[in-house]
PDBQT receptor file of N, H, CA, C and O in Angstrom, charges set to zero:
ATOM      1  N   UNK A   1     -70.317  -4.432  29.336  1.00  0.00    +0.000 N 
ATOM      2  CA  UNK A   1     -69.789  -4.785  27.930  1.00  0.00    +0.000 C 
ATOM      3  C   UNK A   1     -68.209  -5.112  27.798  1.00  0.00    +0.000 C 
ATOM      4  O   UNK A   1     -67.306  -4.675  28.512  1.00  0.00    +0.000 OA
ATOM      5  N   UNK A   2     -68.119  -5.960  26.741  1.00  0.00    +0.000 N 
ATOM      6  H   UNK A   2     -68.853  -6.314  26.162  1.00  0.00    +0.000 HD
ATOM      7  CA  UNK A   2     -66.389  -6.348  26.701  1.00  0.00    +0.000 C 
ATOM      8  C   UNK A   2     -65.790  -5.274  25.844  1.00  0.00    +0.000 C 
ATOM      9  O   UNK A   2     -66.299  -4.491  25.041  1.00  0.00    +0.000 OA
ATOM     10  N   UNK A   3     -64.122  -5.535  26.394  1.00  0.00    +0.000 N 
ATOM     11  H   UNK A   3     -63.709  -6.170  27.046  1.00  0.00    +0.000 HD
ATOM     12  CA  UNK A   3     -63.778  -4.236  25.443  1.00  0.00    +0.000 C 
ATOM     13  C   UNK A   3     -63.582  -4.486  23.601  1.00  0.00    +0.000 C 
ATOM     14  O   UNK A   3     -63.074  -5.553  23.258  1.00  0.00    +0.000 OA
ATOM     15  N   UNK A   4     -63.854  -3.833  22.887  1.00  0.00    +0.000 N 
ATOM     16  H   UNK A   4     -64.267  -2.966  23.166  1.00  0.00    +0.000 HD
ATOM     17  CA  UNK A   4     -63.326  -4.099  21.662  1.00  0.00    +0.000 C 
ATOM     18  C   UNK A   4     -61.779  -3.784  21.553  1.00  0.00    +0.000 C 
ATOM     19  O   UNK A   4     -60.927  -3.139  22.165  1.00  0.00    +0.000 OA
ATOM     20  N   UNK A   5     -61.905  -4.751  20.224  1.00  0.00    +0.000 N 
ATOM     21  H   UNK A   5     -62.596  -5.275  19.728  1.00  0.00    +0.000 HD
ATOM     22  CA  UNK A   5     -60.559  -4.947  20.095  1.00  0.00    +0.000 C 
ATOM     23  C   UNK A   5     -59.517  -3.692  19.900  1.00  0.00    +0.000 C 
ATOM     24  O   UNK A   5     -58.301  -3.506  19.938  1.00  0.00    +0.000 OA
ATOM     25  N   UNK A   6     -60.427  -3.124  19.726  1.00  0.00    +0.000 N 
ATOM     26  H   UNK A   6     -61.415  -3.275  19.696  1.00  0.00    +0.000 HD
ATOM     27  CA  UNK A   6     -59.738  -1.587  19.366  1.00  0.00    +0.000 C 
ATOM     28  C   UNK A   6     -58.759  -0.625  20.562  1.00  0.00    +0.000 C 
ATOM     29  O   UNK A   6     -57.820   0.171  20.550  1.00  0.00    +0.000 OA
ATOM     30  N   UNK A   7     -59.760  -1.358  21.638  1.00  0.00    +0.000 N 
ATOM     31  H   UNK A   7     -60.523  -2.004  21.648  1.00  0.00    +0.000 HD
ATOM     32  CA  UNK A   7     -59.457  -0.976  22.781  1.00  0.00    +0.000 C 
ATOM     33  C   UNK A   7     -58.323  -1.575  23.599  1.00  0.00    +0.000 C 
ATOM     34  O   UNK A   7     -57.712  -0.884  24.414  1.00  0.00    +0.000 OA
ATOM     35  N   UNK A   8     -58.043  -2.838  23.390  1.00  0.00    +0.000 N 
ATOM     36  H   UNK A   8     -58.540  -3.400  22.728  1.00  0.00    +0.000 HD
ATOM     37  CA  UNK A   8     -57.358  -4.061  23.360  1.00  0.00    +0.000 C 
ATOM     38  C   UNK A   8     -56.184  -3.421  22.488  1.00  0.00    +0.000 C 
ATOM     39  O   UNK A   8     -55.535  -2.910  23.400  1.00  0.00    +0.000 OA
ATOM     40  N   UNK A   9     -55.675  -3.197  21.636  1.00  0.00    +0.000 N 
ATOM     41  H   UNK A   9     -56.202  -3.612  20.895  1.00  0.00    +0.000 HD
ATOM     42  CA  UNK A   9     -54.695  -2.996  20.693  1.00  0.00    +0.000 C 
ATOM     43  C   UNK A   9     -54.159  -1.602  21.076  1.00  0.00    +0.000 C 
ATOM     44  O   UNK A   9     -53.057  -1.246  20.660  1.00  0.00    +0.000 OA
ATOM     45  N   UNK A  10     -55.188  -0.515  22.144  1.00  0.00    +0.000 N 
ATOM     46  H   UNK A  10     -56.083  -0.805  22.482  1.00  0.00    +0.000 HD
ATOM     47  CA  UNK A  10     -53.893   0.188  22.319  1.00  0.00    +0.000 C 
ATOM     48  C   UNK A  10     -53.684   0.363  23.921  1.00  0.00    +0.000 C 
ATOM     49  O   UNK A  10     -52.816   1.040  24.472  1.00  0.00    +0.000 OA
ATOM     50  N   UNK A  11     -54.745  -0.453  24.553  1.00  0.00    +0.000 N 
ATOM     51  H   UNK A  11     -55.450  -1.003  24.105  1.00  0.00    +0.000 HD
ATOM     52  CA  UNK A  11     -54.208  -1.247  25.704  1.00  0.00    +0.000 C 
ATOM     53  C   UNK A  11     -52.788  -1.452  25.595  1.00  0.00    +0.000 C 
ATOM     54  O   UNK A  11     -51.999  -1.067  26.458  1.00  0.00    +0.000 OA
ATOM     55  N   UNK A  12     -52.427  -2.105  24.455  1.00  0.00    +0.000 N 
ATOM     56  H   UNK A  12     -53.068  -2.417  23.753  1.00  0.00    +0.000 HD
ATOM     57  CA  UNK A  12     -51.305  -3.035  24.765  1.00  0.00    +0.000 C 
ATOM     58  C   UNK A  12     -50.314  -1.838  24.009  1.00  0.00    +0.000 C 
ATOM     59  O   UNK A  12     -49.118  -2.123  24.068  1.00  0.00    +0.000 OA
ATOM     60  N   UNK A  13     -50.512  -1.034  23.574  1.00  0.00    +0.000 N 
ATOM     61  H   UNK A  13     -51.483  -0.802  23.525  1.00  0.00    +0.000 HD
ATOM     62  CA  UNK A  13     -49.350  -0.284  23.071  1.00  0.00    +0.000 C 
ATOM     63  C   UNK A  13     -48.903   0.489  23.857  1.00  0.00    +0.000 C 
ATOM     64  O   UNK A  13     -47.816   1.049  24.004  1.00  0.00    +0.000 OA
ATOM     65  N   UNK A  14     -50.504   0.474  24.721  1.00  0.00    +0.000 N 
ATOM     66  H   UNK A  14     -51.386   0.019  24.602  1.00  0.00    +0.000 HD
ATOM     67  CA  UNK A  14     -49.536   1.813  25.945  1.00  0.00    +0.000 C 
ATOM     68  C   UNK A  14     -48.661   1.112  26.809  1.00  0.00    +0.000 C 
ATOM     69  O   UNK A  14     -47.641   1.661  27.224  1.00  0.00    +0.000 OA
ATOM     70  N   UNK A  15     -48.946   0.004  27.106  1.00  0.00    +0.000 N 
ATOM     71  H   UNK A  15     -49.775  -0.442  26.768  1.00  0.00    +0.000 HD
ATOM     72  CA  UNK A  15     -48.595  -1.147  27.979  1.00  0.00    +0.000 C 
ATOM     73  C   UNK A  15     -46.858  -1.385  27.720  1.00  0.00    +0.000 C 
ATOM     74  O   UNK A  15     -46.098  -1.927  28.522  1.00  0.00    +0.000 OA
ATOM     75  N   UNK A  16     -46.470  -0.789  26.303  1.00  0.00    +0.000 N 
ATOM     76  H   UNK A  16     -47.088  -0.349  25.651  1.00  0.00    +0.000 HD
ATOM     77  CA  UNK A  16     -45.593  -0.922  25.402  1.00  0.00    +0.000 C 
ATOM     78  C   UNK A  16     -44.861   0.210  25.985  1.00  0.00    +0.000 C 
ATOM     79  O   UNK A  16     -43.963  -0.040  26.789  1.00  0.00    +0.000 OA
ATOM     80  N   UNK A  17     -45.174   1.589  25.634  1.00  0.00    +0.000 N 
ATOM     81  H   UNK A  17     -45.904   1.792  24.980  1.00  0.00    +0.000 HD
ATOM     82  CA  UNK A  17     -44.520   2.805  25.914  1.00  0.00    +0.000 C 
ATOM     83  C   UNK A  17     -44.115   1.867  27.036  1.00  0.00    +0.000 C 
ATOM     84  O   UNK A  17     -43.283   0.960  27.063  1.00  0.00    +0.000 OA
ATOM     85  N   UNK A  18     -44.918   2.334  27.928  1.00  0.00    +0.000 N 
ATOM     86  H   UNK A  18     -45.594   3.071  27.906  1.00  0.00    +0.000 HD
ATOM     87  CA  UNK A  18     -44.223   2.323  29.485  1.00  0.00    +0.000 C 
ATOM     88  C   UNK A  18     -43.363   1.305  29.699  1.00  0.00    +0.000 C 
ATOM     89  O   UNK A  18     -42.276   1.804  29.990  1.00  0.00    +0.000 OA
ATOM     90  N   UNK A  19     -43.320   0.387  29.700  1.00  0.00    +0.000 N 
ATOM     91  H   UNK A  19     -44.203  -0.019  29.463  1.00  0.00    +0.000 HD
ATOM     92  CA  UNK A  19     -42.426  -0.493  29.575  1.00  0.00    +0.000 C 
ATOM     93  C   UNK A  19     -40.789  -0.192  29.157  1.00  0.00    +0.000 C 
ATOM     94  O   UNK A  19     -39.706  -0.552  29.618  1.00  0.00    +0.000 OA
ATOM     95  N   UNK A  20     -41.256   0.725  27.957  1.00  0.00    +0.000 N 
ATOM     96  H   UNK A  20     -42.136   1.018  27.582  1.00  0.00    +0.000 HD
ATOM     97  CA  UNK A  20     -39.660   1.252  27.419  1.00  0.00    +0.000 C 
ATOM     98  C   UNK A  20     -39.712   2.318  27.981  1.00  0.00    +0.000 C 
ATOM     99  O   UNK A  20     -38.635   2.875  27.767  1.00  0.00    +0.000 OA
ATOM    100  N   UNK A  21     -40.356   2.948  28.594  1.00  0.00    +0.000 N 
ATOM    101  H   UNK A  21     -41.230   2.496  28.768  1.00  0.00    +0.000 HD
ATOM    102  CA  UNK A  21     -39.832   3.497  30.011  1.00  0.00    +0.000 C 
ATOM    103  C   UNK A  21     -39.551   3.361  30.674  1.00  0.00    +0.000 C 
ATOM    104  O   UNK A  21     -38.676   4.134  31.067  1.00  0.00    +0.000 OA
ATOM    105  N   UNK A  22     -40.024   2.074  31.669  1.00  0.00    +0.000 N 
ATOM    106  H   UNK A  22     -40.734   1.447  31.350  1.00  0.00    +0.000 HD
ATOM    107  CA  UNK A  22     -39.318   1.728  32.663  1.00  0.00    +0.000 C 
ATOM    108  C   UNK A  22     -38.001   1.065  32.545  1.00  0.00    +0.000 C 
ATOM    109  O   UNK A  22     -37.284   0.870  33.527  1.00  0.00    +0.000 OA
ATOM    110  N   UNK A  23     -37.615   0.642  31.069  1.00  0.00    +0.000 N 
ATOM    111  H   UNK A  23     -38.197   0.801  30.271  1.00  0.00    +0.000 HD
ATOM    112  CA  UNK A  23     -36.324   0.686  30.617  1.00  0.00    +0.000 C 
ATOM    113  C   UNK A  23     -35.495   1.567  30.582  1.00  0.00    +0.000 C 
ATOM    114  O   UNK A  23     -34.360   1.368  31.017  1.00  0.00    +0.000 OA
ATOM    115  N   UNK A  24     -35.873   2.745  30.056  1.00  0.00    +0.000 N 
ATOM    116  H   UNK A  24     -36.794   2.906  29.703  1.00  0.00    +0.000 HD
ATOM    117  CA  UNK A  24     -35.255   3.626  29.103  1.00  0.00    +0.000 C 
ATOM    118  C   UNK A  24     -34.841   4.689  30.819  1.00  0.00    +0.000 C 
ATOM    119  O   UNK A  24     -33.803   5.321  31.015  1.00  0.00    +0.000 OA
ATOM    120  N   UNK A  25     -35.745   4.588  31.555  1.00  0.00    +0.000 N 
ATOM    121  H   UNK A  25     -36.588   4.074  31.396  1.00  0.00    +0.000 HD
ATOM    122  CA  UNK A  25     -35.303   5.844  32.291  1.00  0.00    +0.000 C 
ATOM    123  C   UNK A  25     -33.646   5.197  33.537  1.00  0.00    +0.000 C 
ATOM    124  O   UNK A  25     -32.587   5.803  33.375  1.00  0.00    +0.000 OA
ATOM    125  N   UNK A  26     -33.681   4.395  34.276  1.00  0.00    +0.000 N 
ATOM    126  H   UNK A  26     -34.541   3.903  34.407  1.00  0.00    +0.000 HD
ATOM    127  CA  UNK A  26     -32.413   4.245  34.683  1.00  0.00    +0.000 C 
ATOM    128  C   UNK A  26     -31.260   3.858  33.421  1.00  0.00    +0.000 C 
ATOM    129  O   UNK A  26     -30.185   3.534  33.925  1.00  0.00    +0.000 OA
ATOM    130  N   UNK A  27     -31.252   3.831  32.268  1.00  0.00    +0.000 N 
ATOM    131  H   UNK A  27     -32.126   4.095  31.859  1.00  0.00    +0.000 HD
ATOM    132  CA  UNK A  27     -30.352   3.987  31.372  1.00  0.00    +0.000 C 
ATOM    133  C   UNK A  27     -30.210   5.441  31.607  1.00  0.00    +0.000 C 
ATOM    134  O   UNK A  27     -29.207   5.797  32.226  1.00  0.00    +0.000 OA
ATOM    135  N   UNK A  28     -31.098   6.383  31.191  1.00  0.00    +0.000 N 
ATOM    136  H   UNK A  28     -31.912   6.094  30.689  1.00  0.00    +0.000 HD
ATOM    137  CA  UNK A  28     -31.101   7.866  31.227  1.00  0.00    +0.000 C 
ATOM    138  C   UNK A  28     -29.724   8.069  32.322  1.00  0.00    +0.000 C 
ATOM    139  O   UNK A  28     -28.590   8.548  32.278  1.00  0.00    +0.000 OA
ATOM    140  N   UNK A  29     -30.556   7.427  33.232  1.00  0.00    +0.000 N 
ATOM    141  H   UNK A  29     -31.476   7.038  33.268  1.00  0.00    +0.000 HD
ATOM    142  CA  UNK A  29     -30.262   7.825  34.936  1.00  0.00    +0.000 C 
ATOM    143  C   UNK A  29     -28.506   7.814  34.494  1.00  0.00    +0.000 C 
ATOM    144  O   UNK A  29     -27.846   8.788  34.132  1.00  0.00    +0.000 OA
ATOM    145  N   UNK A  30     -27.975   6.193  34.685  1.00  0.00    +0.000 N 
ATOM    146  H   UNK A  30     -28.511   5.402  34.980  1.00  0.00    +0.000 HD
ATOM    147  CA  UNK A  30     -26.862   6.076  35.036  1.00  0.00    +0.000 C 
ATOM    148  C   UNK A  30     -26.039   6.921  33.578  1.00  0.00    +0.000 C 
ATOM    149  O   UNK A  30     -25.000   7.547  33.786  1.00  0.00    +0.000 OA
ATOM    150  N   UNK A  31     -26.439   6.867  32.622  1.00  0.00    +0.000 N 
ATOM    151  H   UNK A  31     -27.283   6.358  32.453  1.00  0.00    +0.000 HD
ATOM    152  CA  UNK A  31     -25.747   7.886  31.638  1.00  0.00    +0.000 C 
ATOM    153  C   UNK A  31     -24.892   8.836  31.729  1.00  0.00    +0.000 C 
ATOM    154  O   UNK A  31     -23.716   9.147  31.538  1.00  0.00    +0.000 OA
ATOM    155  N   UNK A  32     -26.706   9.478  32.378  1.00  0.00    +0.000 N 
ATOM    156  H   UNK A  32     -27.661   9.225  32.533  1.00  0.00    +0.000 HD
ATOM    157  CA  UNK A  32     -26.085  10.984  32.964  1.00  0.00    +0.000 C 
ATOM    158  C   UNK A  32     -25.100  11.206  34.590  1.00  0.00    +0.000 C 
ATOM    159  O   UNK A  32     -24.577  12.276  34.900  1.00  0.00    +0.000 OA
ATOM    160  N   UNK A  33     -25.043  10.015  35.386  1.00  0.00    +0.000 N 
ATOM    161  H   UNK A  33     -25.469   9.146  35.134  1.00  0.00    +0.000 HD
ATOM    162  CA  UNK A  33     -24.203  10.057  36.555  1.00  0.00    +0.000 C 
ATOM    163  C   UNK A  33     -22.740   9.244  35.940  1.00  0.00    +0.000 C 
ATOM    164  O   UNK A  33     -21.730   9.673  36.497  1.00  0.00    +0.000 OA
ATOM    165  N   UNK A  34     -22.575   8.565  35.290  1.00  0.00    +0.000 N 
ATOM    166  H   UNK A  34     -23.396   8.217  34.837  1.00  0.00    +0.000 HD
ATOM    167  CA  UNK A  34     -21.469   7.540  34.509  1.00  0.00    +0.000 C 
ATOM    168  C   UNK A  34     -20.122   8.268  33.883  1.00  0.00    +0.000 C 
ATOM    169  O   UNK A  34     -18.895   8.306  33.970  1.00  0.00    +0.000 OA
ATOM    170  N   UNK A  35     -21.460   8.912  33.067  1.00  0.00    +0.000 N 
ATOM    171  H   UNK A  35     -22.457   8.881  32.996  1.00  0.00    +0.000 HD
ATOM    172  CA  UNK A  35     -20.301   9.763  32.108  1.00  0.00    +0.000 C 
ATOM    173  C   UNK A  35     -19.553  11.180  32.582  1.00  0.00    +0.000 C 
ATOM    174  O   UNK A  35     -19.898  11.943  33.484  1.00  0.00    +0.000 OA
ATOM    175  N   UNK A  36     -18.536  11.267  31.772  1.00  0.00    +0.000 N 
ATOM    176  H   UNK A  36     -18.255  10.647  31.040  1.00  0.00    +0.000 HD
ATOM    177  CA  UNK A  36     -17.648  12.329  32.883  1.00  0.00    +0.000 C 
ATOM    178  C   UNK A  36     -18.417  14.003  31.750  1.00  0.00    +0.000 C 
ATOM    179  O   UNK A  36     -18.756  14.272  30.597  1.00  0.00    +0.000 OA
ATOM    180  N   UNK A  37     -18.339  14.480  32.766  1.00  0.00    +0.000 N 
ATOM    181  H   UNK A  37     -18.064  14.261  33.702  1.00  0.00    +0.000 HD
ATOM    182  CA  UNK A  37     -19.079  16.212  32.526  1.00  0.00    +0.000 C 
ATOM    183  C   UNK A  37     -18.878  16.648  30.681  1.00  0.00    +0.000 C 
ATOM    184  O   UNK A  37     -19.471  17.506  30.027  1.00  0.00    +0.000 OA
ATOM    185  N   UNK A  38     -18.089  15.923  30.373  1.00  0.00    +0.000 N 
ATOM    186  H   UNK A  38     -17.607  15.226  30.905  1.00  0.00    +0.000 HD
ATOM    187  CA  UNK A  38     -17.449  17.085  29.723  1.00  0.00    +0.000 C 
ATOM    188  C   UNK A  38     -18.009  16.576  28.070  1.00  0.00    +0.000 C 
ATOM    189  O   UNK A  38     -17.687  17.327  27.150  1.00  0.00    +0.000 OA
ATOM    190  N   UNK A  39     -18.817  15.340  27.736  1.00  0.00    +0.000 N 
ATOM    191  H   UNK A  39     -19.079  14.730  28.484  1.00  0.00    +0.000 HD
ATOM    192  CA  UNK A  39     -19.317  14.475  27.215  1.00  0.00    +0.000 C 
ATOM    193  C   UNK A  39     -20.796  14.841  27.599  1.00  0.00    +0.000 C 
ATOM    194  O   UNK A  39     -21.469  14.720  26.576  1.00  0.00    +0.000 OA
ATOM    195  N   UNK A  40     -21.228  15.062  28.186  1.00  0.00    +0.000 N 
ATOM    196  H   UNK A  40     -20.681  15.160  29.018  1.00  0.00    +0.000 HD
ATOM    197  CA  UNK A  40     -22.785  15.305  29.000  1.00  0.00    +0.000 C 
ATOM    198  C   UNK A  40     -23.337  15.945  27.672  1.00  0.00    +0.000 C 
ATOM    199  O   UNK A  40     -24.129  15.240  27.047  1.00  0.00    +0.000 OA
ATOM    200  N   UNK A  41     -22.942  17.535  27.008  1.00  0.00    +0.000 N 
ATOM    201  H   UNK A  41     -22.299  18.107  27.516  1.00  0.00    +0.000 HD
ATOM    202  CA  UNK A  41     -23.964  18.200  26.179  1.00  0.00    +0.000 C 
ATOM    203  C   UNK A  41     -24.239  17.138  24.925  1.00  0.00    +0.000 C 
ATOM    204  O   UNK A  41     -25.312  17.193  24.324  1.00  0.00    +0.000 OA
ATOM    205  N   UNK A  42     -23.340  16.286  24.607  1.00  0.00    +0.000 N 
ATOM    206  H   UNK A  42     -22.469  16.241  25.096  1.00  0.00    +0.000 HD
ATOM    207  CA  UNK A  42     -24.044  15.286  23.396  1.00  0.00    +0.000 C 
ATOM    208  C   UNK A  42     -24.428  14.417  23.736  1.00  0.00    +0.000 C 
ATOM    209  O   UNK A  42     -24.693  13.841  22.681  1.00  0.00    +0.000 OA
ATOM    210  N   UNK A  43     -24.736  13.707  24.599  1.00  0.00    +0.000 N 
ATOM    211  H   UNK A  43     -24.521  14.175  25.456  1.00  0.00    +0.000 HD
ATOM    212  CA  UNK A  43     -25.261  13.329  25.270  1.00  0.00    +0.000 C 
ATOM    213  C   UNK A  43     -26.802  13.537  25.091  1.00  0.00    +0.000 C 
ATOM    214  O   UNK A  43     -27.585  12.937  24.354  1.00  0.00    +0.000 OA
ATOM    215  N   UNK A  44     -27.000  14.493  25.919  1.00  0.00    +0.000 N 
ATOM    216  H   UNK A  44     -26.365  14.981  26.517  1.00  0.00    +0.000 HD
ATOM    217  CA  UNK A  44     -27.934  15.111  26.330  1.00  0.00    +0.000 C 
ATOM    218  C   UNK A  44     -29.230  15.689  25.321  1.00  0.00    +0.000 C 
ATOM    219  O   UNK A  44     -30.456  15.666  25.431  1.00  0.00    +0.000 OA
ATOM    220  N   UNK A  45     -28.098  16.309  24.098  1.00  0.00    +0.000 N 
ATOM    221  H   UNK A  45     -27.102  16.328  24.009  1.00  0.00    +0.000 HD
ATOM    222  CA  UNK A  45     -29.398  15.905  22.971  1.00  0.00    +0.000 C 
ATOM    223  C   UNK A  45     -29.162  14.879  22.164  1.00  0.00    +0.000 C 
ATOM    224  O   UNK A  45     -29.510  15.062  20.998  1.00  0.00    +0.000 OA
ATOM    225  N   UNK A  46     -28.699  13.901  22.409  1.00  0.00    +0.000 N 
ATOM    226  H   UNK A  46     -28.416  13.752  23.356  1.00  0.00    +0.000 HD
ATOM    227  CA  UNK A  46     -29.323  12.620  21.521  1.00  0.00    +0.000 C 
ATOM    228  C   UNK A  46     -30.075  11.721  22.205  1.00  0.00    +0.000 C 
ATOM    229  O   UNK A  46     -30.368  10.667  21.640  1.00  0.00    +0.000 OA
ATOM    230  N   UNK A  47     -30.663  12.058  23.964  1.00  0.00    +0.000 N 
ATOM    231  H   UNK A  47     -30.425  12.914  24.423  1.00  0.00    +0.000 HD
ATOM    232  CA  UNK A  47     -31.308  11.519  24.850  1.00  0.00    +0.000 C 
ATOM    233  C   UNK A  47     -32.422  12.212  24.532  1.00  0.00    +0.000 C 
ATOM    234  O   UNK A  47     -33.523  11.707  24.747  1.00  0.00    +0.000 OA
ATOM    235  N   UNK A  48     -32.293  13.539  23.945  1.00  0.00    +0.000 N 
ATOM    236  H   UNK A  48     -31.398  13.949  23.771  1.00  0.00    +0.000 HD
ATOM    237  CA  UNK A  48     -33.134  14.297  23.940  1.00  0.00    +0.000 C 
ATOM    238  C   UNK A  48     -34.651  14.330  22.575  1.00  0.00    +0.000 C 
ATOM    239  O   UNK A  48     -35.823  14.706  22.559  1.00  0.00    +0.000 OA
ATOM    240  N   UNK A  49     -33.632  13.662  21.580  1.00  0.00    +0.000 N 
ATOM    241  H   UNK A  49     -32.680  13.357  21.594  1.00  0.00    +0.000 HD
ATOM    242  CA  UNK A  49     -33.873  13.483  20.200  1.00  0.00    +0.000 C 
ATOM    243  C   UNK A  49     -34.515  12.059  20.391  1.00  0.00    +0.000 C 
ATOM    244  O   UNK A  49     -35.692  11.772  20.172  1.00  0.00    +0.000 OA
ATOM    245  N   UNK A  50     -33.618  11.304  20.798  1.00  0.00    +0.000 N 
ATOM    246  H   UNK A  50     -32.662  11.537  20.977  1.00  0.00    +0.000 HD
ATOM    247  CA  UNK A  50     -34.732  10.163  20.890  1.00  0.00    +0.000 C 
ATOM    248  C   UNK A  50     -36.181   9.787  21.490  1.00  0.00    +0.000 C 
ATOM    249  O   UNK A  50     -37.042   9.055  21.001  1.00  0.00    +0.000 OA
ATOM    250  N   UNK A  51     -36.187  10.702  23.014  1.00  0.00    +0.000 N 
ATOM    251  H   UNK A  51     -35.488  11.297  23.411  1.00  0.00    +0.000 HD
ATOM    252  CA  UNK A  51     -37.271  10.701  23.865  1.00  0.00    +0.000 C 
ATOM    253  C   UNK A  51     -38.495  10.989  23.059  1.00  0.00    +0.000 C 
ATOM    254  O   UNK A  51     -39.589  10.427  23.103  1.00  0.00    +0.000 OA
ATOM    255  N   UNK A  52     -37.953  12.303  22.074  1.00  0.00    +0.000 N 
ATOM    256  H   UNK A  52     -37.064  12.760  22.039  1.00  0.00    +0.000 HD
ATOM    257  CA  UNK A  52     -39.154  13.086  21.251  1.00  0.00    +0.000 C 
ATOM    258  C   UNK A  52     -39.355  12.213  20.236  1.00  0.00    +0.000 C 
ATOM    259  O   UNK A  52     -40.379  12.531  19.631  1.00  0.00    +0.000 OA
ATOM    260  N   UNK A  53     -38.800  11.197  19.754  1.00  0.00    +0.000 N 
ATOM    261  H   UNK A  53     -37.968  10.939  20.246  1.00  0.00    +0.000 HD
ATOM    262  CA  UNK A  53     -38.966  10.574  18.783  1.00  0.00    +0.000 C 
ATOM    263  C   UNK A  53     -40.185   9.590  18.873  1.00  0.00    +0.000 C 
ATOM    264  O   UNK A  53     -41.143   9.219  18.196  1.00  0.00    +0.000 OA
ATOM    265  N   UNK A  54     -39.568   9.366  20.165  1.00  0.00    +0.000 N 
ATOM    266  H   UNK A  54     -38.790   9.667  20.715  1.00  0.00    +0.000 HD
ATOM    267  CA  UNK A  54     -40.176   7.980  20.713  1.00  0.00    +0.000 C 
ATOM    268  C   UNK A  54     -41.377   8.617  21.159  1.00  0.00    +0.000 C 
ATOM    269  O   UNK A  54     -42.218   7.751  20.918  1.00  0.00    +0.000 OA
ATOM    270  N   UNK A  55     -42.122   9.821  21.777  1.00  0.00    +0.000 N 
ATOM    271  H   UNK A  55     -41.438  10.524  21.972  1.00  0.00    +0.000 HD
ATOM    272  CA  UNK A  55     -42.893  10.332  22.224  1.00  0.00    +0.000 C 
ATOM    273  C   UNK A  55     -44.011  10.579  21.059  1.00  0.00    +0.000 C 
ATOM    274  O   UNK A  55     -45.230  10.404  21.058  1.00  0.00    +0.000 OA
ATOM    275  N   UNK A  56     -43.178  11.015  20.154  1.00  0.00    +0.000 N 
ATOM    276  H   UNK A  56     -42.188  11.157  20.155  1.00  0.00    +0.000 HD
ATOM    277  CA  UNK A  56     -44.433  11.544  18.696  1.00  0.00    +0.000 C 
ATOM    278  C   UNK A  56     -44.534   9.360  18.267  1.00  0.00    +0.000 C 
ATOM    279  O   UNK A  56     -45.617   8.786  18.153  1.00  0.00    +0.000 OA
ATOM    280  N   UNK A  57     -43.610   8.870  18.173  1.00  0.00    +0.000 N 
ATOM    281  H   UNK A  57     -42.730   9.336  18.266  1.00  0.00    +0.000 HD
ATOM    282  CA  UNK A  57     -44.568   7.363  17.384  1.00  0.00    +0.000 C 
ATOM    283  C   UNK A  57     -45.926   6.630  18.120  1.00  0.00    +0.000 C 
ATOM    284  O   UNK A  57     -47.093   6.324  17.877  1.00  0.00    +0.000 OA
ATOM    285  N   UNK A  58     -44.655   6.566  19.460  1.00  0.00    +0.000 N 
ATOM    286  H   UNK A  58     -43.707   6.815  19.658  1.00  0.00    +0.000 HD
ATOM    287  CA  UNK A  58     -45.681   6.189  21.011  1.00  0.00    +0.000 C 
ATOM    288  C   UNK A  58     -47.742   7.067  20.320  1.00  0.00    +0.000 C 
ATOM    289  O   UNK A  58     -48.607   6.513  19.641  1.00  0.00    +0.000 OA
ATOM    290  N   UNK A  59     -47.729   8.649  20.994  1.00  0.00    +0.000 N 
ATOM    291  H   UNK A  59     -47.026   9.100  21.545  1.00  0.00    +0.000 HD
ATOM    292  CA  UNK A  59     -48.830   9.290  20.238  1.00  0.00    +0.000 C 
ATOM    293  C   UNK A  59     -48.972   8.401  18.938  1.00  0.00    +0.000 C 
ATOM    294  O   UNK A  59     -50.012   7.776  18.731  1.00  0.00    +0.000 OA
ATOM    295  N   UNK A  60     -47.995   8.365  18.145  1.00  0.00    +0.000 N 
ATOM    296  H   UNK A  60     -47.151   8.873  18.313  1.00  0.00    +0.000 HD
ATOM    297  CA  UNK A  60     -48.989   8.092  16.670  1.00  0.00    +0.000 C 
ATOM    298  C   UNK A  60     -49.933   6.504  16.539  1.00  0.00    +0.000 C 
ATOM    299  O   UNK A  60     -51.104   6.156  16.385  1.00  0.00    +0.000 OA
ATOM    300  N   UNK A  61     -48.751   5.951  16.691  1.00  0.00    +0.000 N 
ATOM    301  H   UNK A  61     -47.800   6.234  16.817  1.00  0.00    +0.000 HD
ATOM    302  CA  UNK A  61     -49.939   4.143  17.069  1.00  0.00    +0.000 C 
ATOM    303  C   UNK A  61     -50.065   4.329  18.108  1.00  0.00    +0.000 C 
ATOM    304  O   UNK A  61     -49.494   3.577  18.898  1.00  0.00    +0.000 OA
ATOM    305  N   UNK A  62     -51.067   5.681  18.712  1.00  0.00    +0.000 N 
ATOM    306  H   UNK A  62     -51.531   6.292  18.071  1.00  0.00    +0.000 HD
ATOM    307  CA  UNK A  62     -52.459   5.314  20.070  1.00  0.00    +0.000 C 
ATOM    308  C   UNK A  62     -53.317   5.751  19.021  1.00  0.00    +0.000 C 
ATOM    309  O   UNK A  62     -54.274   5.175  18.504  1.00  0.00    +0.000 OA
ATOM    310  N   UNK A  63     -52.733   7.045  18.759  1.00  0.00    +0.000 N 
ATOM    311  H   UNK A  63     -51.956   7.513  19.180  1.00  0.00    +0.000 HD
ATOM    312  CA  UNK A  63     -54.348   7.303  17.705  1.00  0.00    +0.000 C 
ATOM    313  C   UNK A  63     -54.375   6.535  16.680  1.00  0.00    +0.000 C 
ATOM    314  O   UNK A  63     -55.586   6.315  16.653  1.00  0.00    +0.000 OA
ATOM    315  N   UNK A  64     -53.834   5.800  15.575  1.00  0.00    +0.000 N 
ATOM    316  H   UNK A  64     -52.850   5.979  15.597  1.00  0.00    +0.000 HD
ATOM    317  CA  UNK A  64     -53.946   5.870  14.527  1.00  0.00    +0.000 C 
ATOM    318  C   UNK A  64     -54.609   3.855  15.116  1.00  0.00    +0.000 C 
ATOM    319  O   UNK A  64     -55.012   3.064  14.263  1.00  0.00    +0.000 OA
TER     320      UNK A  64
């Protein structure tokens, strides 16, 4: 049985979320390594919020 259009859309969204993660993870690691220690608390909170919102958005897209 061929995949439905809904399954294809869901696969595309998961593929895009995976691509974003593949790009974002090295950027986050580079930020942690290259930024002076005194700025890390601010950066961690911003990346944490970005990650949380991205996860909720990807879950919402897959659900709908």
